[in-house]
Structure formats: C-alpha cells, structure tokens
C-alpha positions as CSV (number, residue, x, y, z in Angstrom):
1,M,-0.7,-40.0,78.8
2,L,-2.1,-42.2,81.6
3,T,0.4,-42.9,84.4
4,D,-1.4,-46.1,85.5
5,V,-1.6,-47.5,81.9
6,C,0.8,-46.4,79.2
7,V,3.5,-44.9,81.4
8,M,3.6,-47.8,83.9
9,S,3.6,-50.4,81.2
10,S,6.4,-48.7,79.2
11,L,8.6,-48.1,82.2
12,F,8.3,-51.8,83.4
13,D,9.3,-52.8,79.8
14,A,12.2,-50.4,79.8
15,Y,13.3,-51.7,83.2
16,Q,13.2,-55.3,82.1
17,H,15.5,-54.4,79.2
18,D,18.0,-52.6,81.5
19,F,17.3,-49.1,80.3
20,Q,18.2,-46.2,82.6
21,I,14.7,-44.7,83.3
22,S,13.4,-41.3,84.4
23,L,9.9,-40.1,84.8
24,V,8.6,-36.5,84.9
25,A,5.9,-37.1,87.5
26,D,3.8,-34.0,86.7
27,A,4.0,-34.5,83.0
28,C,1.6,-37.5,83.1
29,S,-1.8,-38.1,84.8
30,A,-4.5,-40.6,85.2
31,T,-8.3,-40.6,85.3
32,T,-8.1,-39.9,89.0
33,E,-5.5,-38.4,91.3
34,G,-5.6,-41.6,93.3
35,A,-4.8,-43.7,90.2
36,H,-1.9,-41.3,89.3
37,Y,-0.3,-41.5,92.7
38,S,-0.9,-45.2,93.0
39,A,1.0,-45.8,89.8
40,L,3.8,-43.5,90.9
41,F,4.1,-45.4,94.2
42,I,4.1,-48.8,92.4
43,L,6.8,-47.6,90.0
44,S,8.9,-45.9,92.7
45,N,8.7,-48.9,95.0
46,W,9.7,-51.5,92.5
47,L,11.8,-50.0,89.7
48,Y,15.2,-49.6,91.4
49,G,17.2,-46.7,89.9
50,L,14.1,-44.9,88.6
51,E,14.7,-41.2,88.7
52,L,11.6,-39.1,89.3
53,F,11.5,-35.4,88.4
54,T,9.1,-32.5,88.4
55,T,9.0,-30.6,85.1
56,E,10.7,-27.6,86.8
57,Q,13.5,-29.8,88.2
58,L,14.2,-31.5,84.9
59,S,14.3,-28.2,83.1
60,R,16.8,-27.0,85.7
61,R,19.0,-30.1,85.2
62,W,18.9,-29.6,81.4
63,N,20.1,-26.0,81.9
64,N,23.0,-27.2,84.2
65,E,21.4,-25.5,87.2
66,P,21.1,-27.2,90.6
67,A,18.2,-29.6,90.5
68,T,16.7,-32.3,92.6
69,S,15.2,-35.6,91.8
70,L,14.0,-38.7,93.7
71,R,15.9,-41.8,92.8
72,T,14.6,-45.1,94.1
73,A,17.1,-47.6,95.5
74,E,15.2,-50.0,97.8
75,P,11.8,-51.8,97.8
76,D,8.8,-50.2,99.5
77,H,10.5,-46.9,100.4
78,L,7.0,-45.4,100.0
79,A,5.1,-48.3,101.7
80,F,1.8,-47.3,103.4
81,Q,-1.5,-48.5,104.6
82,P,-4.7,-47.4,102.7
83,D,-5.8,-44.9,105.4
84,E,-2.4,-43.2,105.1
85,F,-2.7,-42.4,101.4
86,P,-3.0,-38.6,101.7
87,Q,0.0,-38.4,104.0
88,V,2.1,-40.5,101.7
89,V,1.1,-38.3,98.7
90,A,2.3,-35.3,100.7
91,R,5.6,-37.1,101.7
92,F,6.2,-38.1,98.1
93,Q,5.7,-34.6,96.9
94,R,8.1,-33.2,99.5
95,R,10.7,-35.8,98.7
96,L,10.4,-35.2,95.0
97,V,11.0,-31.5,95.4
98,D,13.5,-31.7,98.3
99,A,15.5,-34.8,97.3
100,C,19.2,-34.3,96.4
C-alpha cells in the first residue's frame, strides 16, 4: 500500500470526517524511501492527533504491554529544509520508537 497515495488520501479523508486515526509507519511503503518519509512527514505535520506506531509497538499495545507511539499535536513538529532530510528521517525514527 503506497504511503504517498492510498494511505495519505485515506487518512486525510478520515481526518476530515473526525475519525481517530492511527498509522503503522512500517506497514506501508512507497516507490522510494524519500516518497515514503515525505508522506509520513506531511501526515504527521498536519493531521493533529494522528498516532504513529511501528508494527512492534502496535503489537505490544494490543497485548497490553508497555508500548510507545508518536502522537502529533502541533503543526510542523517535523519541519525541515531539504538538505536536512536524512537527519529528519533519523529524528523521526528515534521519536517513533522512543516516544511515550
């Protein structure tokens, strides 16, 4: 399932209809890694209340074990300049795994 097409469109639709939305970031992909992360950044910067998980963390949550997620609450929390893209990807991955 393409992060930058099907997933992004569906999540924006769900957000507009006031659904509580979650995304398992490593359960979708795109034609390039850059497109995947660009879509994740767009979603996490503009869909307030979106909760992002890794597959492992969601499985832990379902099993009532301690789990982390990244919940967005403000615009542009992952804002960056184009030359900073690799560093922002790394920061996103750390926050996704380390967030409480």
